[in-house]
VMD Tcl script that draws the C-alpha trace (Angstrom):
set ca {
  {-0.34 -0.17 -0.08}
  {1.03 3.94 -0.60}
  {1.89 6.31 2.23}
  {-1.09 8.32 3.54}
  {-0.20 11.01 0.85}
  {-1.63 8.49 -2.09}
  {-4.95 8.86 -0.77}
  {-7.65 9.72 -2.63}
  {-8.82 13.66 -1.50}
  {-12.40 15.07 -2.18}
  {-13.59 18.19 -3.16}
  {-13.77 19.00 0.38}
  {-10.60 18.42 1.09}
  {-9.54 20.57 -1.90}
  {-11.20 23.36 -0.14}
  {-9.62 23.01 3.27}
  {-6.42 22.76 1.33}
  {-6.85 25.96 -0.30}
  {-7.88 27.81 2.66}
  {-4.58 26.82 4.57}
  {-2.99 28.20 1.55}
  {-4.72 31.40 0.64}
  {-6.14 32.19 4.10}
  {-9.19 34.06 2.84}
  {-10.83 33.63 -0.48}
  {-14.43 34.56 -2.00}
  {-16.39 31.61 -2.85}
  {-16.68 32.72 -6.19}
  {-12.69 32.15 -6.68}
  {-12.60 29.09 -4.59}
  {-15.38 27.39 -6.67}
  {-13.11 28.40 -9.89}
  {-9.89 27.25 -8.14}
  {-11.02 24.02 -7.07}
  {-13.26 23.21 -10.12}
  {-16.75 23.15 -8.24}
  {-20.04 24.56 -9.44}
  {-20.69 27.56 -6.85}
  {-23.41 26.29 -5.87}
  {-22.02 22.89 -4.74}
  {-19.46 24.83 -2.77}
  {-21.47 26.77 -1.01}
  {-23.75 24.02 0.14}
  {-20.31 22.66 1.40}
  {-19.28 25.90 3.36}
  {-23.07 26.37 4.92}
  {-22.09 23.07 6.64}
  {-18.76 23.62 7.68}
  {-19.77 27.06 9.03}
  {-22.37 24.85 10.81}
  {-19.52 23.11 12.55}
  {-17.11 25.61 13.16}
  {-14.62 24.62 10.60}
  {-15.13 27.22 8.23}
  {-15.59 30.75 8.95}
  {-17.19 33.56 6.44}
  {-16.68 37.27 6.13}
  {-18.11 39.90 4.02}
  {-16.27 42.37 1.86}
  {-18.93 45.13 0.94}
  {-21.11 42.07 -0.77}
  {-18.86 39.50 -1.42}
  {-18.47 36.26 1.09}
  {-15.18 35.45 1.67}
  {-14.43 32.34 3.39}
  {-11.48 31.32 5.80}
  {-10.57 28.23 7.80}
  {-11.37 29.04 11.40}
  {-8.54 28.18 13.66}
  {-10.09 28.54 17.76}
  {-11.07 25.67 19.31}
  {-14.69 24.77 18.98}
  {-16.10 23.85 22.45}
  {-17.95 20.42 22.07}
  {-20.97 21.10 24.62}
  {-22.69 17.76 23.85}
  {-19.68 15.68 23.76}
  {-21.54 12.29 23.63}
  {-24.23 13.09 21.09}
  {-21.75 15.21 18.69}
  {-21.34 12.71 16.18}
  {-24.60 11.74 15.77}
  {-25.65 15.50 15.92}
  {-23.30 15.85 12.62}
  {-24.56 13.14 11.01}
  {-28.10 14.58 11.47}
  {-27.27 17.92 10.23}
  {-25.78 16.46 6.98}
  {-28.91 14.40 6.22}
  {-30.98 17.52 6.82}
  {-28.47 19.58 4.55}
  {-29.28 16.68 1.84}
  {-25.44 15.57 2.16}
  {-25.01 12.14 1.00}
  {-23.23 9.48 3.51}
  {-19.45 9.56 2.34}
  {-19.19 13.53 1.90}
  {-20.75 13.47 5.62}
  {-18.52 11.02 6.36}
  {-15.48 12.92 4.84}
  {-16.49 16.39 6.41}
  {-16.82 14.30 9.78}
  {-13.24 13.47 9.57}
  {-12.14 16.60 8.72}
  {-13.98 18.01 11.77}
  {-12.58 15.52 14.35}
  {-9.07 15.69 13.14}
  {-9.33 19.70 13.78}
  {-11.12 18.87 17.23}
  {-9.92 15.44 18.92}
  {-7.80 17.32 21.37}
  {-10.99 19.44 22.34}
  {-12.97 16.14 22.75}
  {-10.57 14.45 24.86}
  {-10.28 17.02 27.16}
  {-14.14 17.25 27.66}
  {-14.18 13.31 27.58}
  {-11.63 13.23 30.25}
  {-13.57 15.84 32.23}
  {-16.87 14.26 32.20}
  {-15.07 11.34 33.60}
  {-13.52 13.34 36.54}
  {-17.32 14.37 36.92}
  {-18.49 10.77 37.21}
  {-15.61 9.85 39.30}
  {-14.26 7.13 36.95}
  {-11.02 5.36 38.21}
  {-7.89 6.09 36.60}
  {-7.09 2.65 35.68}
  {-10.18 3.08 33.47}
  {-10.10 5.99 31.56}
  {-7.48 5.19 28.89}
  {-9.29 2.24 27.84}
  {-12.63 4.26 27.75}
  {-11.23 6.80 25.86}
  {-9.68 4.28 23.21}
  {-12.98 2.93 22.98}
  {-14.76 6.05 22.25}
  {-12.21 7.82 19.92}
  {-12.55 4.47 18.33}
  {-15.94 5.06 17.44}
  {-15.61 8.61 16.55}
  {-13.26 7.57 13.86}
  {-15.72 4.98 12.73}
  {-13.39 2.59 13.06}
  {-16.28 0.64 15.20}
  {-18.55 0.29 12.40}
  {-15.91 -1.20 10.10}
  {-14.65 -4.28 12.00}
}
mol new
graphics top color blue
foreach p $ca { graphics top sphere $p radius 0.5 }
foreach p [lrange $ca 0 end-1] q [lrange $ca 1 end] { graphics top cylinder $p $q radius 0.2 }
display resetview
């Protein structure tokens, strides 16, 4: 098998890469640069904004998008993944694309989620000896590895 760099990338991956390079780009220019229709890009952007991955600012009447770098707090930790998938379904985003978006969200927020998870274990007085194992199982669930076994 090839290295991780040999993986197939998606339009959303291209958008994230573009935003990492350009920092701020208009939706119109982004659509041209990654070769997708503006309406498709807008759907992705709407979802990514809702999930705190991308931000939008307006200069006069032109919307510009950027990659958010602040950590979004996960308020309802145990329902985060389910909520994410439900919101995507309401926006008619197909399951494959939703999974890709979830992986991006997860990669940007895994440390915050872990901190919140361990805080909940503190609150519930879970013994230290069980915490790493519980986190490993939960992380496996978040990454979708449990469904593949």
